[in-house]
C-alpha positions in Angstrom: 17.4 -122.0 138.7 18.4 -122.9 135.1 18.9 -126.2 133.4 22.6 -125.8 132.6 23.6 -129.4 131.8 22.2 -132.8 131.0 21.5 -135.3 133.7 18.6 -136.4 135.9 15.6 -134.5 137.3 14.3 -136.4 140.4 10.7 -135.4 140.9 8.4 -136.0 143.9 4.8 -134.8 144.2 2.2 -134.6 147.0 -1.3 -134.8 145.7 -4.9 -134.5 146.9 -5.5 -138.2 146.0 -4.5 -141.0 143.8 -6.0 -140.3 140.4 -6.2 -137.3 138.1 -9.3 -138.8 136.6 -11.0 -138.3 140.0 -10.1 -134.6 139.8 -7.2 -135.0 142.2 -4.5 -132.4 141.8 -0.9 -131.6 142.7 -0.4 -129.7 145.9 3.4 -129.9 146.2 6.2 -130.5 143.7 9.9 -130.8 144.2 12.8 -131.4 141.8 16.4 -132.4 142.7 18.9 -132.1 139.8 21.7 -134.5 139.3 24.5 -134.6 136.7 25.1 -137.8 134.6 27.4 -139.1 137.4 24.7 -138.6 140.1 26.1 -135.5 141.7 23.4 -133.1 143.0 23.6 -129.8 141.2 20.4 -128.0 142.5 16.9 -128.3 143.9 13.6 -126.5 143.7 10.2 -127.0 145.4 6.9 -125.2 146.0 3.4 -125.8 147.3 0.7 -125.6 144.6 -2.8 -124.2 145.0 -5.1 -126.9 143.7 -8.3 -124.8 143.9 -10.0 -127.6 145.8 -9.8 -129.4 149.1 -6.5 -131.0 150.1 -7.6 -134.6 150.5 -5.9 -136.8 153.2 -4.1 -134.0 155.1 -3.2 -136.5 157.9 -0.9 -138.2 155.3 0.8 -135.2 153.6 0.5 -132.8 156.5 -0.1 -129.7 154.2 -2.5 -127.1 155.5 -4.8 -125.0 153.4 -3.5 -121.9 155.3 -0.1 -122.5 153.6 -1.5 -123.5 150.2 -3.6 -120.4 150.0 -0.3 -118.4 149.6 1.0 -120.8 146.9 0.9 -120.3 143.1 -1.4 -122.2 140.8 0.2 -125.0 138.7 -0.1 -122.9 135.5 2.1 -120.2 137.2 4.9 -122.6 137.9 4.6 -124.8 134.8 7.3 -122.8 132.9 9.8 -123.0 135.7 9.2 -126.7 136.2 9.5 -127.4 132.4 12.9 -125.6 132.4 14.1 -127.9 135.2 13.0 -131.1 133.5 13.5 -130.3 129.9 16.6 -132.2 128.5 16.9 -134.3 131.6 15.9 -137.9 132.5 12.8 -137.7 134.7 13.2 -139.9 137.8 10.7 -140.7 140.6 9.8 -143.4 143.0 6.7 -144.7 141.2 7.4 -142.7 138.1 4.1 -143.7 136.4 2.1 -142.0 139.2 4.1 -138.7 139.1 4.1 -138.5 135.3 0.4 -139.1 135.2 -0.2 -136.1 137.3 2.3 -133.9 135.5 0.8 -134.8 132.1 -2.7 -134.0 133.4 -1.7 -130.7 135.0 0.2 -129.5 131.8 -2.8 -130.5 129.6 -5.1 -128.5 131.9 -2.7 -125.5 131.7 -3.0 -125.7 127.9 0.6 -126.8 127.2 0.7 -130.6 126.8 4.2 -132.0 127.3 5.7 -135.0 125.5 5.4 -138.5 126.9 8.3 -139.0 129.3 7.7 -142.6 130.5 9.9 -144.2 127.9 12.9 -142.0 128.8 12.4 -142.0 132.6 13.8 -144.0 135.5 11.6 -145.4 138.2 13.6 -146.0 141.4 10.8 -148.3 142.6 10.9 -150.5 139.5 14.7 -150.5 139.5 14.8 -151.7 143.1 14.1 -155.2 141.8 17.5 -155.1 140.0 19.6 -153.2 142.6 17.8 -153.9 145.9 16.1 -157.2 145.3 15.3 -157.7 149.0 13.8 -154.3 149.5 10.1 -153.5 149.8 8.6 -151.4 147.1 8.0 -148.3 149.2 10.4 -145.4 149.2 10.9 -145.8 153.0 11.6 -149.5 152.6 14.1 -149.0 149.8 15.9 -146.3 151.7 16.1 -148.5 154.8 17.7 -151.3 152.9 20.1 -148.9 151.1 20.9 -147.2 154.5 19.6 -143.8 153.3 18.0 -141.5 155.9 14.4 -140.5 155.4 12.9 -138.2 158.0 9.6 -136.4 157.6 8.3 -138.7 154.8 5.7 -137.1 152.5 7.4 -133.8 152.3 8.0 -133.5 148.5 11.6 -132.0 148.8 12.7 -134.5 151.4 11.3 -137.4 149.4 12.9 -136.1 146.2 16.2 -136.0 148.0 15.7 -139.6 149.2 14.9 -140.8 145.7 17.9 -138.9 144.4 20.1 -140.7 146.9 18.5 -144.0 145.8 19.5 -143.2 142.2 23.0 -142.4 143.2 23.1 -145.7 145.1 22.0 -147.5 141.9 24.6 -145.6 139.8 27.3 -146.6 142.3 26.3 -150.3 142.2 26.3 -150.2 138.4 29.7 -148.4 138.0 31.6 -148.3 135.7 28.6 -149.1 133.5 26.0 -146.3 132.8 22.7 -148.1 133.0 20.7 -145.2 131.6 23.0 -143.8 129.0 20.3 -144.3 126.3 17.8 -142.4 128.4 20.2 -139.5 128.8 20.6 -139.3 125.0 16.9 -139.6 124.4 16.0 -136.9 127.0 18.4 -134.5 125.4 16.7 -135.0 122.0 13.1 -134.8 123.3 11.3 -131.8 122.0 9.3 -129.8 124.5 6.7 -127.1 123.8 7.4 -123.5 124.8 5.9 -123.2 128.2 5.6 -119.5 129.4 7.4 -118.8 132.6 5.8 -116.5 135.2 7.3 -114.6 138.1 5.4 -116.6 140.7 7.6 -117.2 143.7 7.8 -120.7 145.2 6.1 -121.2 148.6 7.3 -123.7 151.2 5.5 -125.3 154.1 5.1 -123.0 157.1 4.4 -119.9 154.9 1.3 -119.1 156.9 3.1 -119.1 160.2 5.8 -116.8 158.8 3.3 -114.4 157.2 0.2 -114.3 159.3 0.4 -112.8 162.8 -2.7 -112.2 164.8 -5.1 -110.3 162.6 -5.3 -107.3 164.9 -1.6 -106.7 164.3 -2.2 -106.5 160.6 -4.7 -103.6 160.9 -3.6 -100.1 160.3 -2.4 -98.4 163.5 -3.9 -94.9 163.0 -5.8 -92.4 165.1 -9.0 -94.1 166.3 -12.4 -92.5 166.1 -15.6 -92.9 168.0 -17.2 -96.3 167.1 -20.8 -96.0 165.8 -23.5 -98.7 165.6 -23.5 -98.6 161.8 -19.9 -99.8 161.8 -20.1 -102.0 164.9 -23.0 -104.1 164.0 -21.5 -105.7 160.8 -18.2 -106.3 162.6 -20.0 -108.0 165.6 -22.0 -110.1 163.1 -18.8 -111.3 161.4 -17.3 -112.1 164.8 -20.3 -114.2 165.7 -19.7 -116.2 162.5 -15.9 -116.4 162.9 -15.9 -117.5 166.5 -18.5 -120.1 166.1 -16.1 -123.0 166.0 -13.6 -121.6 168.5 -11.0 -121.1 165.8 -10.1 -118.2 163.6 -8.8 -119.6 160.3 -6.5 -117.7 158.1 -9.3 -117.1 155.6 -11.6 -115.8 158.4 -8.8 -113.5 159.6 -8.6 -112.1 156.1 -12.3 -111.5 156.1 -12.1 -109.6 159.4 -9.3 -107.5 158.0 -11.1 -106.8 154.8 -14.3 -105.8 156.7 -12.3 -103.5 159.0 -10.8 -101.8 156.0 -14.3 -101.3 154.4 -15.6 -99.9 157.7 -12.5 -97.7 158.1 -11.7 -99.3 161.5 -8.2 -98.7 162.9 -6.4 -101.3 165.1 -7.5 -99.3 168.1 -11.1 -99.3 166.9 -11.1 -103.0 166.4 -9.5 -103.6 169.8 -12.3 -101.5 171.4 -14.9 -103.5 169.6 -13.3 -106.8 170.7 -13.6 -105.6 174.3 -17.3 -104.6 173.7 -17.9 -108.0 172.2 -16.4 -109.8 175.2 -18.5 -107.6 177.5 -21.6 -108.7 175.6 -20.6 -112.3 176.0 -20.0 -111.8 179.7 -23.4 -110.1 180.1 -25.1 -113.0 178.4 -23.3 -115.5 180.6 -24.1 -113.6 183.8 -27.7 -112.9 182.9 -29.1 -115.8 185.0 -26.9 -114.8 187.9 -24.5 -117.8 187.5 -21.4 -118.1 185.3 -20.8 -121.8 184.9 -17.3 -123.4 184.3 -18.3 -124.0 180.7 -19.3 -120.4 180.2 -16.1 -119.2 181.8 -14.1 -121.4 179.5 -16.0 -119.9 176.5 -15.1 -116.4 177.7 -11.5 -117.2 178.2 -11.3 -118.8 174.7 -13.0 -115.9 173.1 -10.6 -113.4 174.8 -7.6 -115.4 173.5 -9.0 -115.6 170.0 -9.7 -111.8 170.0 -6.1 -111.0 171.1 -7.2 -109.8 174.6 -5.4 -110.3 177.8 -6.8 -112.9 180.3 -7.6 -110.1 182.7 -10.1 -108.7 180.2 -12.4 -111.6 181.1 -12.4 -110.6 184.8 -13.0 -107.0 183.9 -15.9 -107.9 181.5 -17.5 -110.1 184.2 -17.2 -107.4 186.8 -18.7 -104.8 184.5 -21.3 -107.2 183.1 -24.8 -105.8 182.4 -27.7 -107.0 180.4 -26.5 -107.5 176.8 -26.6 -104.4 174.6 -28.9 -104.4 171.6 -26.0 -104.3 169.2 -24.4 -107.5 170.4 -27.3 -109.4 171.9 -26.9 -112.2 169.4 -23.2 -112.8 170.1 -22.5 -116.5 170.1 -26.1 -117.4 169.8 -25.9 -119.4 166.6 -27.9 -122.6 166.9 -28.7 -125.3 164.4 -32.4 -126.0 164.1 -34.2 -129.2 163.0 -34.3 -129.3 159.2 -31.3 -127.0 158.7 -29.2 -128.0 155.6 -25.6 -128.9 156.4 -22.9 -129.5 153.8 -19.6 -131.4 154.4 -16.3 -131.0 152.5 -12.8 -132.5 152.9 -11.3 -135.8 154.1 -12.8 -136.3 157.6 -11.8 -138.8 160.3 -14.2 -141.7 160.2 -15.5 -140.8 156.7 -18.1 -138.4 155.3 -20.9 -140.9 155.9 -20.3 -140.9 159.7 -20.6 -137.1 159.9 -23.7 -137.0 157.7 -25.3 -139.6 160.0 -24.4 -137.4 163.0 -26.2 -134.5 161.3 -29.3 -136.6 160.7 -29.3 -137.7 164.4 -29.2 -134.0 165.4 -32.2 -133.3 163.1 -30.3 -131.6 160.4 -30.3 -132.6 156.7 -27.0 -133.4 154.9 -26.9 -131.6 151.6 -24.6 -132.4 148.7 -24.0 -128.8 147.5 -23.8 -125.3 148.9 -26.8 -123.1 148.1 -28.2 -120.0 149.8 -30.5 -122.2 151.8 -27.6 -124.1 153.5 -27.1 -123.1 157.1 -23.6 -124.5 157.8 -20.6 -125.9 156.0 -18.4 -128.4 157.9 -14.9 -128.5 156.5 -12.0 -130.8 157.4 -9.8 -127.7 157.0 -11.6 -124.4 157.4 -9.2 -122.7 155.0 -10.0 -125.1 152.3 -10.2 -123.8 148.7 -12.9 -126.3 147.6 -15.7 -125.0 145.5 -18.1 -125.6 148.4 -16.1 -123.4 150.6 -15.8 -120.6 148.0 -19.6 -120.6 147.7 -20.1 -120.6 151.4 -17.9 -117.6 151.9 -19.7 -115.8 149.1 -23.1 -116.5 150.8 -21.8 -115.7 154.3 -22.4 -119.2 155.4 -20.4 -120.2 158.5 -17.6 -122.7 158.0 -16.7 -124.8 161.0 -14.5 -127.8 161.8 -15.8 -131.3 162.4 -14.9 -130.9 166.1 -17.0 -127.8 166.3 -19.9 -129.5 164.6 -19.6 -132.3 167.1 -19.9 -129.8 170.0 -22.8 -128.1 168.3 -24.8 -131.3 167.9 -23.8 -133.0 171.2 -26.6 -133.9 173.5 -26.8 -131.4 176.4 -25.5 -132.5 179.8 -28.2 -133.7 182.2 
């Protein structure tokens, strides 16, 4: 999209938090373009990889699985600059959005001019045009009778703010309340910001791109599986299935390992059946398969892409666990183990650290090779802690999984 005429650039951001000074970053940006009369002429939006955890995901609803496909800010800085250059920046709480934009451009090495003096804040202007309205975007839209569904999606919120601006322009007609801003924006000198070929990524990218990881393996002629190749694959399955969830990052790890081991799709499928048989043998070793053990087997089969009947077959054929998969599912936290937490968790980080202490574990501030487990609000997080954990082959589990692992056994 090119900036073909003067007018307004309505911006909305979703961020990991409230302050760039606290290392918060942009995770979604949207721009809706309007001409000087308030007519919409274009739109653009993308998720942004912040290279850290995503903060309050319960508010913005963005998953790390989607953001991992997204460009870094430096890769979309040129495109965004082309959209805003020469136009009046508009936002609901303009000071907030400009603060993040100035910080991101400075971090990318291309500081942009101060835009506050030539911008329009639809929140501030509500005092003039909607004096009875609350300050929030939702409140202003309600008073102005502007629909706002799926609040905290950047493109949806940018369109809502654009409609607010149009409402203000209509109320001010035939006057042009921001004529001087339009003139100043056209005269504002911007630096040259290189433009990359990075494609925008919208929410839902993970669901569109990532099928079950088995389907993404090469479908070639299988060969006999040997222990040298099976053992590392089983070991990674142990780690991946620990929290009853295969994250997108973990699926990528399995695919990468299968490629290094030269495993075809058929090879991996056979190993998944072998792994399930090992789990069934372990569950049946004492002669009784409890309801909880059966649930674990059913869940493992589903995660491994196996049919429900595979569990019945595995139990019928169950024998003492083979040496190559004897450890399957046997990860246990021990007293004194170091546990690290990352991300915005329900109840607060302190609650989860206290739960770790009550289980005999030691909460640790940073990931080192001595750490046994990383508990992440989103297992696909791109936080520095998660990157180190993956490098050290430290399991990453969800808070729910950690709660199950540290729960007192039933009596």
